[in-house]
C-alpha positions as CSV (number, residue, x, y, z in Angstrom):
1,X,16.3,4.0,13.9
2,X,15.4,1.9,10.8
3,X,17.1,-1.3,10.1
4,X,17.8,-2.6,6.6
5,X,15.1,-4.9,5.2
6,X,16.8,-6.9,2.5
7,X,15.3,-9.6,0.3
8,X,15.3,-10.8,-3.3
9,X,12.8,-11.2,-6.2
10,X,14.2,-13.3,-9.0
11,X,17.6,-11.8,-9.7
12,X,16.9,-8.4,-8.1
13,X,18.3,-7.4,-4.7
14,X,15.7,-5.3,-2.8
15,X,16.5,-3.2,0.1
16,X,13.8,-1.7,2.2
17,X,13.6,-0.4,5.8
18,X,12.4,-2.1,9.0
19,X,11.0,0.1,11.8
20,X,10.5,-1.7,15.1
21,X,8.4,-0.6,18.0
22,X,9.5,-0.2,21.6
23,X,10.1,-3.5,23.4
24,X,6.9,-5.0,24.9
25,X,4.7,-3.6,22.1
26,X,2.2,-5.9,20.3
27,X,4.5,-6.0,17.3
28,X,1.9,-6.8,14.6
29,X,3.5,-6.5,11.2
30,X,2.5,-4.0,8.5
31,X,4.1,-3.8,5.0
32,X,4.3,-0.2,3.7
33,X,4.7,0.4,0.0
34,X,6.1,3.5,-1.5
35,X,5.0,6.0,-4.2
36,X,6.2,5.8,-7.8
37,X,9.8,7.1,-7.2
38,X,10.7,4.9,-4.2
39,X,11.0,5.0,-0.4
40,X,10.7,8.6,0.7
41,X,9.6,10.9,3.4
42,X,5.9,10.1,3.4
43,X,6.5,6.3,3.7
44,X,9.1,6.8,6.4
45,X,6.7,9.0,8.4
46,X,4.0,6.3,8.1
47,X,6.4,3.6,9.2
48,X,7.5,5.8,12.2
49,X,3.9,6.5,13.1
50,X,3.0,2.8,13.0
51,X,6.0,1.8,15.0
52,X,5.0,4.4,17.6
53,X,1.6,2.6,17.8
54,X,3.3,-0.8,18.4
55,X,3.5,-2.2,14.9
56,X,6.6,-3.6,13.1
57,X,6.5,-1.5,10.0
58,X,8.5,-2.6,6.9
59,X,9.0,-0.3,4.0
60,X,9.1,-2.4,0.9
61,X,11.4,-1.7,-2.1
62,X,9.9,-2.4,-5.5
63,X,12.7,-0.9,-7.7
64,X,15.8,-2.6,-6.3
65,X,18.8,-1.6,-4.2
66,X,16.6,0.9,-2.3
67,X,16.8,3.3,-5.3
68,X,14.7,6.4,-5.7
69,X,14.0,6.8,-9.4
70,X,14.7,10.0,-11.3
71,X,11.9,11.8,-13.1
72,X,12.8,10.3,-16.5
73,X,12.7,6.8,-15.0
74,X,9.4,6.9,-13.3
75,X,7.1,6.7,-16.4
76,X,8.8,3.6,-17.9
77,X,8.9,1.8,-14.6
78,X,5.2,2.5,-14.0
79,X,4.3,1.4,-17.5
80,X,6.2,-1.8,-17.0
81,X,4.6,-2.7,-13.7
82,X,1.1,-1.8,-14.8
83,X,1.4,-3.7,-18.0
84,X,2.8,-6.8,-16.3
85,X,0.6,-7.7,-13.3
86,X,2.5,-11.0,-12.5
87,X,5.7,-9.0,-12.2
88,X,4.3,-6.5,-9.8
89,X,2.4,-9.1,-7.8
90,X,5.6,-11.2,-7.6
91,X,7.7,-8.3,-6.5
92,X,5.4,-7.3,-3.6
93,X,4.8,-10.9,-2.7
94,X,8.6,-11.2,-2.2
95,X,8.3,-8.4,0.4
96,X,5.5,-10.1,2.1
97,X,7.5,-13.4,2.3
98,X,10.4,-11.5,3.7
99,X,8.3,-9.9,6.4
100,X,6.9,-13.3,7.3
101,X,10.4,-14.7,7.6
102,X,11.6,-11.6,9.6
103,X,8.8,-11.6,12.2
104,X,7.6,-15.2,12.2
105,X,4.0,-13.9,11.8
106,X,1.7,-15.9,9.5
107,X,0.7,-13.9,6.4
108,X,-2.9,-13.8,7.5
109,X,-1.9,-11.7,10.5
110,X,0.0,-9.1,8.3
111,X,-1.4,-6.0,6.6
112,X,0.0,-4.1,3.6
113,X,-0.7,-0.4,3.0
114,X,0.5,1.7,0.1
115,X,0.5,5.2,-1.2
116,X,-0.1,6.2,-4.9
117,X,1.8,3.5,-6.8
118,X,2.1,1.6,-3.6
119,X,-1.7,1.7,-3.1
120,X,-2.1,0.2,-6.6
121,X,0.6,-2.4,-5.7
122,X,-1.1,-3.7,-2.5
123,X,-4.4,-4.0,-4.4
124,X,-2.7,-6.1,-7.0
125,X,-1.3,-8.3,-4.2
126,X,-4.9,-8.8,-2.9
127,X,-6.1,-9.5,-6.4
128,X,-3.5,-12.3,-6.8
129,X,-5.2,-14.2,-3.9
130,X,-2.2,-13.8,-1.6
131,X,-3.1,-15.0,2.0
132,X,-2.4,-11.6,3.5
133,X,-4.9,-10.5,6.1
134,X,-5.6,-6.9,4.9
135,X,-4.6,-4.3,2.4
136,X,-5.2,-0.6,2.4
137,X,-4.7,1.8,-0.6
138,X,-4.3,5.5,-0.3
139,X,-4.8,7.5,-3.5
140,X,-3.7,4.5,-5.6
141,X,-5.0,3.6,-9.0
142,X,-8.1,1.4,-8.6
143,X,-8.3,-0.3,-12.0
144,X,-6.2,-3.2,-13.3
145,X,-5.4,-5.2,-16.4
146,X,-6.1,-8.4,-14.4
147,X,-9.3,-8.1,-12.4
148,X,-9.8,-10.5,-9.5
149,X,-11.7,-13.7,-10.2
150,X,-14.8,-14.4,-8.1
151,X,-13.7,-15.7,-4.7
152,X,-10.0,-15.0,-5.3
153,X,-9.4,-12.2,-2.8
154,X,-8.7,-13.4,0.7
155,X,-7.6,-10.1,2.2
156,X,-9.9,-7.5,3.7
157,X,-9.6,-4.4,1.5
158,X,-9.7,-0.7,2.4
159,X,-9.3,2.0,-0.2
160,X,-9.2,5.8,0.2
161,X,-9.4,8.1,-2.8
162,X,-10.0,11.7,-3.7
163,X,-13.1,12.7,-5.7
164,X,-11.1,15.3,-7.6
165,X,-8.1,13.0,-8.4
166,X,-7.7,13.1,-12.2
167,X,-5.7,9.9,-12.1
168,X,-8.6,8.0,-10.5
169,X,-11.7,9.4,-12.3
170,X,-15.3,8.4,-11.3
171,X,-15.5,5.7,-13.9
172,X,-12.5,4.0,-12.4
173,X,-14.0,4.2,-8.9
174,X,-17.2,2.6,-10.3
175,X,-15.2,-0.1,-12.0
176,X,-13.3,-0.9,-8.8
177,X,-16.6,-1.2,-6.9
178,X,-18.0,-3.5,-9.6
179,X,-14.8,-5.6,-9.5
180,X,-14.9,-6.0,-5.7
181,X,-18.6,-7.0,-5.7
182,X,-18.0,-9.5,-8.5
183,X,-15.0,-10.9,-6.6
184,X,-17.2,-11.2,-3.5
185,X,-14.5,-9.4,-1.5
186,X,-14.7,-7.9,2.0
187,X,-14.1,-4.3,1.0
188,X,-14.7,-0.7,1.9
189,X,-14.1,2.6,0.1
190,X,-13.8,6.2,1.3
191,X,-14.1,9.0,-1.2
192,X,-12.9,12.4,0.0
193,X,-14.9,15.0,-1.8
194,X,-12.4,17.8,-2.0
195,X,-9.2,15.8,-2.4
196,X,-6.8,15.6,-5.3
197,X,-4.1,13.0,-5.9
198,X,-1.4,12.4,-3.2
199,X,-3.6,14.0,-0.5
200,X,-1.7,12.3,2.3
201,X,1.7,13.6,1.3
202,X,2.6,16.8,3.1
203,X,5.5,17.5,0.7
204,X,3.7,17.1,-2.6
205,X,2.8,20.7,-3.0
206,X,6.4,21.5,-3.6
207,X,6.2,19.6,-6.9
208,X,3.9,22.2,-8.4
209,X,1.8,19.5,-10.1
210,X,-1.8,20.7,-10.3
211,X,-3.1,17.1,-10.2
212,X,-1.8,16.7,-6.7
213,X,-2.2,18.5,-3.3
214,X,-1.9,17.8,0.3
215,X,-5.3,17.8,2.1
216,X,-4.9,17.8,5.9
217,X,-8.5,16.8,6.6
218,X,-8.5,13.9,4.2
219,X,-5.1,12.8,5.6
220,X,-6.4,12.8,9.2
221,X,-9.7,11.1,8.3
222,X,-8.1,8.4,6.1
223,X,-5.4,7.7,8.8
224,X,-8.1,7.4,11.5
225,X,-10.1,5.1,9.2
226,X,-7.0,2.9,8.6
227,X,-6.3,2.5,12.3
228,X,-9.9,1.4,12.9
229,X,-9.6,-1.0,9.9
230,X,-6.4,-2.5,11.3
231,X,-8.0,-2.8,14.8
232,X,-11.1,-4.5,13.3
233,X,-8.9,-7.2,11.8
234,X,-7.1,-7.8,15.1
235,X,-10.4,-8.1,17.0
236,X,-11.7,-10.5,14.4
237,X,-8.6,-12.7,14.7
238,X,-9.0,-12.8,18.4
239,X,-12.7,-13.8,18.2
């Protein structure tokens, strides 16, 4: 059963969800960031899966009061966040600070993962130079209005994208790779050759949007890669 995960950014009350593992689990924290509309089924499933593997999974809220945006609200909200990197970076940094306060774990032992808009958001957190240990983006936008400066990124970075995703075309993938190399980041990228946007979301086909489709193979492969990525960070921290 999820617990409320409440915190603030400026004058906005944010209400996420905290999913705890069974007693005796390792309890390493992972921040999970939602798609454009807000916390929904895909993020809750990922939090439950992570908790089942022993992680403390916190679903962040980027809109306030735990709201799920209506269709007419999503576009303006995305335009605002994308056009104002300090706002988005501050909003997700507030969730990271809250998870540090809740768990007592230092930020360098915490990972943040995100889906669609959430994937873009966690990359923005990494670009800001936040001391988080790792970030992972699933079918998130890969380009930014504020590229990382050389040496600024402290987090290990994992990104998973679909080759057929019209929201992340090949030139954006190339720009992301160039940015990561110029920033001297520790990064990896997986491109799923047959995947469209939102390939991890098993409910997305119901939307009838031709840009998006669930891809079971890409979902399994990217999740397995994520777990290895998280384990690699744990092993490195122990070394």
